[in-house]
N, C-alpha and C positions, 0 to 999 in steps of 0.2 A: 774719730768719734762722729764724723759727719754722717755716716751711714746708719748710726744707731737711732732706733725709733725714739720719738719724742717722749713717749710714755716711760720708756726705760731711762732716758736721760733725767726725767723728773722724779723717778722713784728714789726715795731716800736721798734726795739732794744730789743725785748723780753718782752715788757711791758705786752702784752696780755697773753703770756705764763705764766707769773708770776701770773696774776690774775686768770687764769684758774687753776693753781696749788693750789693756796690758796683756791679757792672754792671747789676743789676736796677734800682737807683735811678737810675743814669746814663741808661739807655735810656728810663725812664719820663719823666725830666725832658726829655730830648731830644724825645720825642714831643709833650709839652706845648708845647715851644718851636716846633716845626714847626707845630703847630695854631695857636699864637698868631700866627706870621708869616702863615699863610694867612688868619686872621681879620682881621688888619690890612689885607691886600690886599683882602679882600671889603669891609671898612669903607670903604676908600679908593674902591673902584669904585662902591659903592652910596650912599655918603654917610651911612651909619648904622652902628650896632652897634659904635662905637668903644669903648664901655665894656666890652663883652664881650671884645673883642680885648685891651684893657689888662688885664682881669682874668685872662685866660688867660696872658698874658705874665708877669704878676706871680706867678701860681701856679708857672710854670716856673722863675722866678728863685728862689723860695723852695725848690723842690726841689733846684736846683743848689747853693744855699747850704747846704742840709742835708747835702750830700755830705761 
């Protein structure tokens, strides 16, 4: 929330800033999940880079857990 505008932080006691912060984190985690799914498909098709796919999916899981 450090990058959120002060006026938004002050609006309705910070309610909207919290909502924006949650959505920021949710969509970042979602993007990592989509990337992980794609990397698993590439690993399946090429027979390699499964570790990279697993690492990406693990990172997405950590981001979702932090919500």
